[in-house]
N, C-alpha and C positions, 0 to 999 in steps of 0.2 A: 504494500499500499504506499510505501514511502515514494516510490517512483510516480505512482498516480498522484498522490497529493502534491508533490513538487510540480508536476506538469499542470495539475488543476490550479494551483496558486499563480503560475505563469499565465495560463489561459485566461483566468479571471482578470488579472492585471492588464493583459493586452486588450481585453474586451472593454474594460472600463475606461482605460486611458486612450485608446486608439480606435475603438469600435471594431477590432478584428475578431473573427469568429474562429473557433477551433472545432475540429472533428477529431474525436478520439477512436483509436483502434486499440481494443483491449481484450484480454481473455474474458470469457463468459463467466465472471466471478460476480455473485450476487452483491456483495458489498461495494465493489468497484462501480457496477452499473447503476446501483441506487445512488451513489455519490454523484455520478455523472448526471443522472436524471434530476436530482435536487438542484444542481447547478445549471440546468437547462442547456447542456451540451449535447450535440448530436454524437452518436457513437455507433461503432460496428463491433459486435462481440465475436470473437474467435472461440471455437470450441477448444477444449483443453487437449484433447487427444488427436488432433490433426497432425499430419506429417509436416515437416518443415517445407517440403516442396509444395504442399497444398497451402500452407500459410503464405509462402511467397506468392503463389498464384492469386490468392484472395487479396493480398495486400496490393498487387499490381492492378487488379480490377477496381478496388476501392479508389486508388489514386486516379485512375482514368475517369471514374465517375465524378469525383470531388474536384479534381484539377486544382489542387492547393497552390498558393503562391509561395509557400515555404513548408519545410517538413521538419518537425522537431521530434526526434527519437530519444526515448529514454527507456530503452530496452537493454539492459546490461549484457545479458548473455549473448545476444544477437549483434551487438555493435562490433564485435570482434570478427564477425563472419562477413568477409567482403562480398560474397554472393548475396547475402541478406540485405546488406546496406545498399548494394547496387539496385535493388528493387525500388528504392526511393528516388533514383535518378531517372524518373519517368520523363522528365524534361530538364535537360542539363542547365537551363537558364534559371531554375528555381533552386534556392539554397537548401542544403540538407544540414541540420544541426543536430549534433549528438550530445546529449547530457549523459555523462557517466560519473561514477565515483569509484572507479577501480584503481588498483595499485599496480597493475601489470604494465609492462613495457609492450607496446603493441602498436599496429597501424590500424587506423580507422578510416574507412572510406566516407568522409563527410567533408563539407566545406568549412565547417566550424566545429571544434571540439571544445566542450566545456567540461572540465573535470575538476570537482572541488576537493579531491583527495589531496591532502597536504604533501603526500609523498611523490607527487607528479612533477615532471620536468619536461620541458619542450623537447629535449633531445631523445626522449622516449619514443617520440613520434617522427623521427627523421625521414621515413619513407614518404611522408606526405608534404611535399614542398609547398603546395598551393593551399594548404589548409591553414586557417587561423586558429590559434590556440588560446584559450582563456583557462588558466590554471590556478587553483588555490581557493582559499576561503573568501576572497573578494567576490567570487561568482556564485556564492551560495544563494538559493532561492528561499527567502524566509517571509513569513506573513507580514503584512504592512504594519501591524502593531509594534513590530520590533524596529522599524525605520527611525523613529524619533525617541526611542527609549533612552533614558538618562544613562550615561556611561558611568561605571563605577570609578571613583575618584582615587581610592586607595586600595592597595593590595596587601594582604597580610604577608609578613616576612616568612611565617612558617605555617604550615597546614596543621590544624588541631584535630580535625576529623577527616 
């Protein structure tokens, strides 16, 4: 649910600030679909037991129907699969953005990679010369209530608990 919640926060922000609409593609999970319904987002549910090839086929069909202006992927296990990520390249003029929080050194077939893991470095992705990288905590997606929260002014010298 962390990936869903992060993407939901981003989608709600883009809707509120810019009027952009998001379409979700997600597993057919009751909690996830209920959350998307409550937030008035269109979604396409995938069955849990479909093959990777069938999932890629359905993904390509959905992209042809929706014709998105940009694609934001927050699917950790599939971000490392170049054949899966290439499904998002239905139109090479449309950017593909991958949100991940992995620690691995890997290449990701995306125009923009956002990785909030503290252990990431740009040289981990040297195969992707045209990709833009945004790495570290500065790119965490947090609820708006944290934007103007007061910063703690002092730090204890030693931990007591």
